[in-house]
C-alpha angles and dihedrals in degrees: 000000000000116000098243112002152065127331096181126029110224117239092171119042115246112249114230137194116200123215126197129179125202106216127189112332096349112128125229089239090059091050091050091051090050090051089051088060092044088054090056089050091051091049090050089052088056101254134117126240111223101171146349136218125204125192137178118220136163092224137358115268107250092221105041106002091230100046129259095270093052091045090054090052089049090052090054091049091050090054092049095049093038091230124177101203140018116217120201120207091218128058116270123214116235090253092050091049093051093046093049093050090052090053097041097040090221142070119302118191138159139232090271092061091050093051092046089050091053092048088050091055095047103043110110111156124074092249093045093051091048092049092050095046092049090052091048092051092048088053095046099044098078089042099060095097116095097018093123123226097329136039092208115092102213092211092060115204138135113341093017101076096103094079145235132328138205127266103260123066093219091053091047092051095046091047093051093046091050091050091048091053091051092048092049090053091049091049092047089056092046091048090055090053092049092049092051088052090052092048089054090051090048091054088056087066091225118147114243126222125186127202109221133170148116116313113278093015089127103258094145090047090053090049091051092047093050100042110013085241095159093215122160114284120187132160092237138096119273095001089151120054104151121067117244123198125203135173118252124190112214122215092267090056096253113137123225135182115245120196131194115212139189115286121250129224139190110280093012104193115261090223090061094047089051094046095046095041093108091050091048092053088088087068096051091048096049124115092220137009124217104207105205112204126188099232090193093061119117091241111014091167091060090048091052090053092049092053092047090052090057092044090055090048093055094044097255098110093107097049110112112260133209115194118222115186103206134194095050088160093067131076121240131242113263099226096203105043101030103040095096094045092048093051090051091050092047098058113307091103104033113283148021124269134190111284090226089072093065104037131129123247090243112117115240090221086073091048092046091051090051091052093046088051091053093049109046114213093025127123136215116227144168113214088191099055099023093239111154095005092115089052089049093053091048090050091051091052092047094049093048092048091049088053092055129081123252108219136170116226132191112200122184115238092243088063097068092144088064092055089051092050091050091054091050096048104035145029109262108213099174129015121184129176112220131181098281107005148024115256115209133183105205140176109221135168119243098272090043093052089049091050093057095036091121090065099046115123108228114242111256 
């Protein structure tokens, strides 16, 4: 059994029915939009959407989430469509999942299981595989009860990639807990190594910038465009799980470190946030975040809020942010005229098609300008064509300079090594040679300004 991945390679695509529930004041349009995204997640996991069910309720049913009557209707639909699995957009409790599977006679999982499955497919590094497996085990542990004599579902499929178990529940639980303890120890060691690397970078006095954003917003493409990094770029969700850091030289010549990070998504599983917390520390410790947004998305504002929710959760909510609206070469969805066609394309009629087939005739440049107008200081870019990249680099340089301190220093001529260090660590705006010392006007970050505090000229 592999640590994170697939037990059974699919030769026939798993057939999926999606279920969404409008709770409280949530509109049916919002639920349909969320199911559109869930359909993309299911397609990324390698399965096929054959139908969807939407329901309005005041509160979730404690036993089945959707109520016994609706569950019975769903069972009949599953038979009619010959589906293999039902995927709920909201998280199911272990009891709800067991009850639904009894009524449906087939697997019932939630959005969390689909996302974990995708992460399991994409994890490649030792740390990434360990993080994903730990998240999977945390998710599976409370769901052991009621699995019969074996944990392995012989049909495979989404939510069942992590492999088989043994016959006794107590043995299964003990085995999983033992494995979790081992993974946590391995990750603790890997986290220590990563922190030592970050400390070494911090000693280099280089500013750090992290690319953050919704999954498939184009962060890796932006990194490649800015630094020729050559990292993996795919038009699929969660293609990048492991952070990659590259050096970027700003227009003034000052170097910075630019990191690509895992994409976020609405309702990102808590297990993943916990497991990837050490990896995401690079975001919280950054000097500046570049929030990459897919300006062609159906609802970019909702994606922005989802990303900011995760940033708050990992302690990065206060890090300065620069918005970059990517994919300026694409056209945007027209929410009023194309909504029905888009829902049909994304699973209401058996499959997922390219979004470009169901787009409006409205130019995205207009949409991008509107978004830039709503977020002062933001830029519109296309990582594919390079449009706006120069403006993005200029904005990065301006934001970092604005965050630094402008100080005036007076350094005696016999301290030439100090002048050299100032040139290395800061941006020298003015340098004048006076009778006994060199006077410099320099832009420095906080630690740099503190280091040269003995040479600061007091303000008159």
